[in-house]
C-alpha positions in Angstrom: -30.1 50.1 -12.2 -27.5 48.6 -9.9 -25.7 45.1 -10.2 -28.6 43.4 -8.6 -30.4 42.7 -11.9 -28.1 40.0 -12.5 -30.0 38.6 -9.1 -33.9 38.9 -10.6 -34.5 36.4 -13.1 -37.1 37.9 -15.1 -34.1 41.0 -16.3 -30.7 39.4 -16.0 -29.3 38.1 -19.6 -26.0 36.8 -18.1 -23.2 37.1 -20.7 -25.8 38.5 -23.2 -25.8 42.1 -22.1 -24.0 44.1 -24.5 -20.9 46.4 -24.0 -23.4 49.6 -23.3 -25.7 47.9 -21.2 -23.1 46.6 -19.1 -21.8 50.1 -18.4 -25.3 51.7 -18.2 -26.3 48.8 -15.0 -22.7 49.2 -13.5 -21.9 46.0 -14.7 -18.5 46.3 -15.9 -16.0 43.5 -14.3 -18.8 41.4 -13.3 -19.2 39.5 -16.7 -16.6 37.5 -18.7 -15.9 40.2 -21.7 -17.2 38.3 -24.4 -21.2 39.2 -25.5 -22.5 35.9 -26.2 -26.3 35.5 -28.5 -29.6 33.9 -26.7 -28.5 31.0 -29.3 -25.1 30.7 -27.8 -26.4 30.9 -24.4 -28.6 28.2 -25.2 -27.0 25.6 -26.9 -24.4 25.8 -23.8 -26.7 25.4 -21.2 -28.1 22.5 -23.1 -24.7 20.6 -23.6 -24.3 21.3 -19.5 -28.1 19.9 -19.3 -27.1 16.6 -21.1 -24.3 16.2 -19.5 -26.2 15.0 -16.1 -26.3 11.5 -15.1 -29.8 11.3 -13.6 -33.0 12.9 -14.3 -33.3 14.4 -11.0 -29.9 16.2 -11.6 -31.3 17.3 -14.8 -34.3 18.8 -13.2 -31.8 20.7 -10.2 -29.7 21.7 -13.1 -32.8 23.2 -15.2 -34.5 24.5 -12.2 -31.0 26.6 -11.6 -31.3 28.0 -14.7 -34.6 28.6 -13.7 -34.2 30.9 -10.9 -31.5 33.0 -12.7 -32.7 33.7 -16.2 -36.2 33.1 -17.1 -36.0 34.3 -20.8 -32.8 31.6 -21.4 -35.0 28.7 -19.6 -37.6 29.3 -21.3 -36.0 29.5 -25.1 -34.5 26.1 -23.8 -38.0 24.3 -22.6 -39.5 25.6 -25.9 -36.5 24.3 -27.9 -37.0 20.6 -26.1 -40.7 20.7 -25.0 -41.2 16.4 -25.4 -37.7 16.1 -23.7 -38.0 17.9 -20.9 -41.4 17.5 -20.2 -41.0 14.2 -18.3 -38.1 16.0 -16.6 -39.9 19.2 -15.2 -42.9 17.7 -14.4 -44.5 13.6 -14.0 -42.7 11.0 -13.7 -39.8 13.2 -12.2 -41.5 15.4 -10.1 -42.5 12.4 -7.9 -39.1 12.3 -6.7 -38.8 16.0 -6.4 -42.0 16.6 -4.3 -40.9 13.9 -1.6 -37.8 15.5 -1.5 -38.3 18.8 -1.7 -37.1 19.8 1.6 -33.8 18.6 1.3 -33.2 19.6 -1.8 -34.4 23.4 -1.3 -32.5 26.1 -2.2 -35.1 29.0 -3.9 -38.7 29.5 -3.4 -39.4 30.3 -7.0 -41.6 33.1 -6.5 -44.0 30.9 -4.2 -46.7 31.9 -2.0 -46.3 29.9 1.2 -49.7 30.3 2.8 -50.3 28.6 6.6 -53.7 27.8 7.9 -51.9 29.0 11.2 -51.6 32.1 10.2 -55.2 33.4 7.7 -54.6 36.8 8.9 -51.7 36.7 6.5 -53.0 35.9 3.1 -53.3 39.1 1.5 -49.8 40.0 2.2 -48.2 37.3 1.4 -50.3 37.6 -2.0 -48.5 41.2 -2.7 -45.5 40.1 -1.4 -45.4 37.7 -3.7 -47.1 39.4 -7.1 -44.1 41.7 -6.0 -46.3 44.7 -8.4 -47.2 41.8 -11.3 -50.1 41.9 -13.2 -51.2 38.5 -11.7 -53.5 36.7 -14.7 -52.6 32.6 -13.8 -52.5 31.3 -10.4 -51.5 27.7 -9.8 -52.9 26.8 -6.2 -52.2 23.3 -4.4 -53.0 22.3 -0.9 -50.8 19.1 -1.9 -53.4 16.4 -0.1 -53.8 14.3 -3.3 -51.0 14.0 -5.5 -52.2 12.0 -7.8 -50.0 8.4 -7.2 -47.7 9.5 -3.8 -50.9 11.0 -1.9 -50.5 13.6 0.7 -46.8 15.7 0.8 -47.7 19.0 2.5 -45.5 21.9 1.4 -43.5 19.4 -0.4 -46.5 19.6 -2.7 -45.5 23.3 -3.7 -42.9 21.4 -6.8 -46.3 20.5 -8.3 -47.6 23.8 -9.1 -44.1 25.3 -10.4 -43.8 22.2 -12.6 -47.5 23.6 -14.0 -46.5 26.9 -14.3 -43.4 25.8 -16.2 -45.3 23.7 -18.5 -47.9 26.7 -19.3 -45.2 28.9 -19.9 -43.2 26.2 -23.0 -46.4 25.0 -24.2 -48.7 28.3 -24.4 -46.7 31.3 -24.1 -48.1 32.9 -20.9 -45.7 35.8 -20.2 -43.8 34.2 -16.7 -43.4 38.1 -15.6 -46.4 39.7 -16.5 -48.6 36.7 -16.3 -47.5 34.0 -14.5 -45.1 35.0 -11.2 -47.4 33.1 -8.3 -47.6 29.1 -7.1 -49.8 29.1 -4.4 -49.1 26.5 -1.2 -51.9 26.2 0.9 -50.4 24.8 3.9 -53.2 23.4 6.0 -50.5 20.5 7.4 -49.8 16.9 6.2 -51.1 13.9 7.5 -47.7 12.3 6.1 -46.0 11.3 8.9 -42.9 10.4 7.2 -42.6 14.3 6.9 -44.1 15.4 10.6 -41.3 12.8 11.5 -38.3 14.8 9.3 -36.9 17.8 11.1 -35.7 19.0 7.5 -39.6 19.4 6.5 -40.0 22.8 5.7 -44.2 22.7 6.3 -46.0 23.2 9.6 -45.6 20.1 11.7 -49.2 19.1 12.5 -51.8 16.9 11.0 -54.2 18.1 8.7 -56.7 21.0 9.8 -60.0 19.9 8.3 -63.9 21.4 8.2 -64.8 25.0 8.9 -61.3 26.2 9.9 -60.1 24.6 6.4 -63.0 25.8 4.6 -62.4 29.3 5.6 -58.6 29.3 5.0 -59.5 28.5 1.4 -62.3 31.0 1.1 -60.1 33.5 2.5 -57.1 32.6 -0.3 -59.7 32.8 -2.9 -61.9 35.9 -2.0 -58.2 37.8 -1.4 -56.6 36.7 -4.8 -59.9 37.8 -6.7 -59.8 41.1 -5.3 -56.1 41.7 -5.8 -55.9 40.4 -8.9 -59.2 41.1 -10.7 -58.4 39.5 -14.4 -56.7 36.3 -12.7 -57.2 33.0 -13.9 -57.1 30.4 -10.8 -56.1 27.0 -11.6 -56.4 24.1 -8.5 -54.4 21.4 -8.2 -53.8 18.0 -6.3 -56.8 19.0 -3.9 -57.6 15.4 -1.8 -61.0 13.4 -2.6 -63.2 15.4 0.2 -61.9 18.8 -1.1 -61.5 19.1 -4.7 -65.4 18.8 -6.2 -66.7 21.0 -3.3 -64.3 23.6 -3.7 -64.9 23.5 -8.1 -68.8 23.7 -7.1 -68.3 26.5 -4.8 -66.6 28.7 -6.9 -67.0 27.8 -10.8 -70.0 30.3 -11.0 -68.7 33.3 -9.4 -65.0 33.1 -11.0 -62.9 32.0 -13.7 -61.5 28.9 -12.2 -60.3 25.1 -13.1 -59.9 22.6 -11.2 -57.3 20.1 -12.9 -58.0 16.9 -11.4 -61.4 17.2 -12.1 -61.7 18.7 -15.1 -58.6 19.0 -16.9 -58.5 14.7 -16.8 -61.6 14.6 -18.0 -60.8 17.0 -21.2 -57.8 14.9 -22.1 -59.6 11.8 -21.4 -62.7 13.0 -23.8 -60.2 13.9 -26.3 -58.5 10.6 -26.1 -61.9 8.7 -26.7 -62.9 11.1 -29.7 -59.6 10.6 -31.3 -60.0 6.7 -30.8 -63.6 7.2 -32.1 -62.3 9.1 -35.3 -60.0 6.3 -35.7 -62.6 3.1 -35.3 -65.3 5.1 -37.1 -67.7 4.7 -34.0 -70.4 6.8 -32.7 -69.6 7.8 -29.1 -73.1 6.8 -28.1 -72.7 3.5 -28.6 -69.8 3.0 -26.2 -70.0 1.6 -22.5 -67.7 3.4 -20.6 -66.2 1.9 -17.5 -63.5 3.4 -14.9 -61.7 1.8 -12.5 -60.7 4.3 -9.4 -64.0 6.6 -9.0 -62.0 9.6 -6.6 -61.9 13.0 -7.6 -60.1 12.1 -10.6 -62.2 9.3 -12.1 -65.6 10.8 -11.4 -64.2 14.0 -12.9 -63.7 12.2 -16.1 -66.8 10.5 -15.8 -68.7 13.5 -15.4 -66.9 15.5 -18.2 -67.2 12.2 -21.2 -71.1 11.9 -19.6 -71.1 15.8 -20.6 -70.6 14.7 -24.1 -73.4 12.5 -24.2 -75.7 15.3 -22.9 -74.4 17.6 -25.7 -75.0 14.5 -28.4 -79.1 14.7 -27.6 -79.1 12.2 -25.1 -81.3 12.6 -21.8 -79.5 12.9 -18.6 -81.0 8.6 -17.9 -79.8 7.5 -21.0 -76.5 8.9 -20.8 -76.0 7.5 -17.4 -77.0 4.5 -18.8 -73.7 4.5 -20.4 -71.4 4.9 -17.8 -70.5 2.3 -14.5 -67.1 2.9 -12.1 -65.6 0.7 -9.8 -63.6 1.2 -6.9 -62.0 -0.8 -4.3 -65.4 -2.1 -3.5 -66.7 -3.2 -7.1 -68.8 -2.0 -9.3 -70.4 0.8 -7.2 -74.6 0.9 -6.7 -76.6 3.7 -5.1 -77.6 1.6 -1.8 -73.8 2.3 -0.4 -73.6 5.0 1.8 -70.2 5.6 1.9 -70.7 7.1 -1.8 -69.3 10.5 -2.6 -71.7 13.5 -4.0 -69.5 12.7 -7.6 -70.1 9.0 -7.2 -73.5 8.7 -6.9 -74.8 9.9 -10.4 -72.7 6.8 -12.0 -73.9 4.6 -9.1 -76.1 1.7 -10.3 -79.1 0.0 -9.0 -79.1 -4.0 -7.9 -81.9 -4.6 -9.5 -80.2 -4.6 -12.8 -77.7 -7.4 -12.0 -79.0 -10.9 -11.4 -75.9 -11.5 -8.9 -75.0 -7.9 -7.6 -73.1 -9.2 -4.4 -71.1 -10.9 -6.7 -69.7 -7.5 -8.4 -66.7 -7.2 -6.1 -64.2 -6.9 -8.5 -62.7 -5.2 -11.7 -62.7 -8.5 -13.2 -66.8 -9.5 -12.4 -67.4 -5.7 -13.5 -66.0 -6.3 -17.0 -67.6 -8.9 -17.6 -71.3 -8.3 -16.3 -71.0 -5.0 -18.0 -69.0 -5.4 -21.4 -67.5 -1.9 -21.7 -65.9 -0.9 -24.8 -64.0 2.2 -23.2 -62.4 1.1 -19.9 -59.9 3.8 -18.1 -58.2 3.8 -15.2 -57.0 5.7 -12.1 -56.8 3.5 -9.2 -52.9 3.9 -8.9 -53.4 -0.3 -8.5 -50.3 -1.5 -10.8 -51.2 -4.0 -13.0 -55.0 -4.4 -12.4 -56.0 -4.5 -16.3 -54.6 -7.8 -16.5 -54.5 -9.9 -19.6 -57.6 -12.1 -18.9 -59.3 -9.1 -17.9 -58.5 -7.1 -21.5 -59.1 -10.4 -23.2 -62.5 -10.7 -21.7 -63.2 -6.9 -22.8 -61.9 -7.3 -26.1 -64.3 -10.2 -26.5 -67.2 -7.9 -27.3 -66.1 -5.1 -29.3 -63.8 -5.0 -32.1 -61.8 -1.7 -31.2 -61.4 -1.9 -27.3 -60.5 1.7 -26.1 -58.0 1.2 -22.8 -56.6 4.2 -21.1 -54.3 3.1 -17.8 -53.7 6.6 -16.6 -52.0 5.9 -13.0 -48.7 7.7 -12.9 -45.8 7.5 -11.9 -45.2 4.4 -14.6 -44.5 1.7 -11.2 -48.6 2.5 -10.4 -49.8 2.0 -14.6 -52.6 -0.5 -14.3 -51.1 -2.2 -17.6 -47.8 -1.5 -19.9 -49.3 -0.3 -23.3 -47.2 -3.3 -25.1 -49.0 -5.7 -23.3 -52.6 -4.2 -23.6 -51.5 -4.3 -27.6 -50.5 -7.9 -27.6 -53.9 -9.2 -25.6 -56.3 -7.6 -28.4 -53.4 -8.3 -31.2 -53.0 -4.8 -32.0 -56.9 -3.6 -32.0 -56.9 -2.0 -28.5 -56.7 2.2 -29.2 -54.4 2.8 -26.2 -53.7 6.0 -24.0 -51.2 5.9 -21.4 -50.8 8.7 -18.1 -46.8 8.3 -19.0 -44.5 9.0 -21.9 -44.8 6.2 -23.8 -41.8 4.9 -26.9 -43.6 3.7 -30.5 -44.2 -0.4 -30.3 -44.0 -2.7 -33.1 -46.4 -5.6 -33.5 -47.1 -7.4 -36.2 -45.3 -5.2 -39.3 -47.2 -1.9 -37.5 -45.6 0.4 -35.4 -48.0 1.9 -32.8 -47.7 5.5 -31.4 -49.2 5.6 -28.0 -51.1 8.9 -26.8 -49.9 9.8 -23.7 -53.3 11.4 -22.1 -51.3 14.1 -20.1 -53.6 17.1 -19.1 -50.2 19.7 -20.5 -51.8 18.6 -23.8 -55.1 20.6 -23.1 -54.4 22.9 -19.6 -51.9 25.2 -21.3 -54.0 25.8 -24.1 -57.0 26.3 -22.4 -55.7 28.9 -19.7 -54.2 30.7 -23.0 -58.0 30.9 -24.5 -59.1 31.9 -21.1 -56.7 34.8 -20.6 -56.7 35.9 -24.6 -60.4 35.8 -24.7 -60.8 38.0 -21.2 -63.9 35.7 -20.8 -66.1 35.8 -17.7 -66.1 32.1 -17.1 -65.4 28.8 -18.1 -67.6 26.4 -18.8 -68.8 23.5 -20.4 -69.3 24.1 -23.6 -65.9 26.2 -23.9 -64.3 23.1 -22.0 -66.0 20.7 -25.0 -64.7 22.8 -27.4 -61.4 22.3 -26.6 -61.5 18.3 -26.2 -62.7 18.5 -30.2 -59.8 20.2 -31.1 -57.7 17.7 -29.6 -59.6 15.1 -30.8 -59.4 16.6 -34.3 -55.9 16.8 -34.7 -55.4 12.4 -35.0 -54.5 11.1 -38.0 -57.7 8.5 -38.4 -55.9 6.9 -41.6 -52.7 6.0 -40.5 -52.1 2.6 -39.4 -51.2 2.6 -35.7 -52.2 6.4 -35.2 -52.2 7.6 -31.9 -55.8 8.9 -30.0 -53.8 11.8 -29.1 -51.4 14.3 -31.1 -48.1 14.2 -29.6 -45.9 16.4 -26.9 -43.4 17.2 -29.9 -46.3 19.2 -31.2 -47.6 20.9 -27.7 -46.9 24.1 -29.0 -48.5 23.9 -31.9 -51.9 22.7 -30.7 -52.2 24.8 -27.3 -52.4 27.7 -29.9 -55.5 25.2 -31.2 -57.1 24.7 -28.0 -57.0 28.6 -27.1 -58.5 29.6 -30.1 -61.6 26.9 -29.9 -61.5 27.9 -26.4 -62.0 32.4 -27.4 -64.2 31.3 -30.4 -66.4 29.4 -27.8 -66.1 32.1 -25.3 -67.1 34.9 -28.2 -70.0 32.7 -29.4 -71.6 32.6 -26.2 -70.8 36.4 -25.5 -68.5 35.3 -22.4 -65.7 37.9 -23.2 -65.3 40.6 -21.2 -64.2 42.8 -24.2 -65.5 42.5 -27.8 -63.0 40.4 -29.9 -63.3 40.2 -33.9 -60.2 38.2 -34.7 -59.6 35.2 -32.6 -56.8 33.8 -34.2 -55.2 37.6 -33.6 -56.1 37.7 -30.0 -54.1 34.5 -29.5 -51.6 35.4 -31.6 -51.3 38.6 -29.4 -51.4 37.0 -25.5 -48.4 34.7 -26.6 -45.0 35.8 -25.2 -41.7 34.9 -26.9 -38.5 34.2 -24.6 -35.8 36.8 -26.1 -33.8 39.2 -25.0 
């Protein structure tokens, strides 16, 4: 071993190398003489982090630490999860993505796969893995990054952020399990990027059709052949591709689409948490989603599945669901409907004047929803008039403006509480501080997929499951919804990010138990809790 160990983030200890290690590794004179503990390094690093004046500079500093020393980075992250989440991921990640090519300084072990060179896919994955045992890959083509759209190769930052959260929240080993975010570069339709000489991705329009499908298929089959125990997480694919890819591969491999399934799980968990507070039944609720893209339709599908599990027939369950998009309430005679929207489209004969239901306000007035979910990226569209109309027909309206970043949210939590005199049960897509109204302090749950996908991944990996099915996903949602303190005035409908590591374990155990009950594990598991505990990695030297 030589001094090159100082450039290996998986092995580098920096000033924590002992005198004996420095001698054995040939590091004498290459480090200051004082030997620090990991605790001292972490305190010093956090102090430097705090000195940075902006969130973007804080993120850049954390990325430097990540590139140099993974154990130090994750030890620090694990101590400040709630504080760091908005820095390494949403909302700071949006600015990072937009500036990725200009800020680029290291690939972070990403695999950059180009549609122009499909024959390089297998070698590229081998190079990125560098002989490590890959159990989890996050892959994106960055066509549909929620709130900011198509950002091409810049979107790899979203996958890097996701991987960080997997390890910080669920203790998935970054060396043995999690070294590879994958960027599928099929081009971009973002003219700003195409005109930018510093843009690092393919400088051509997105390629679609059979060439794109073959590109994705070659990646999936190559990755599965190379890493047979892999859990494959799809992130921020566009509306026209996301659901199609999930449908094609979900019965063949252990895969997960965060935008379609992850958001659905967390919204279902929030609904279950809200109903625990209001003491109401799920099957008595009327669900309306504003924004019927892959996320909105995917959420509806997940919540719909829960109605089926409650004993309703498909027809009975669908009667509770309404989707509103740019054309208004979706009807089944609309030729532009996507395959994911069609199951929830209504018949015009259900309404006296269906031609007037062309916006959210008219749909809410006609439908009287008890649950209102926003994935529209249309800021301020949950207006006071709409919310008061909704609240007039249900005692505890469940309202979730999920679009992010902050500037795209359908409403502010504070306004929703004011307009309903504190009766609304609110979850938002962004972190929201506590709100005091009429002497009650309301905690606002963040419907952040990070509340569920790390534990879901840990459960799949710990259980060595053969698939990820609806029953396992439902178990994950119920485990989260069961953590709500329904007796506390102003209680949040979801558990706080500050306890992310704790309930990631809860989610993982629920997933493994579901897999065991269904006999979907590759090996027998007699102790679910121990299987999860044995899989968790701790950042220590």
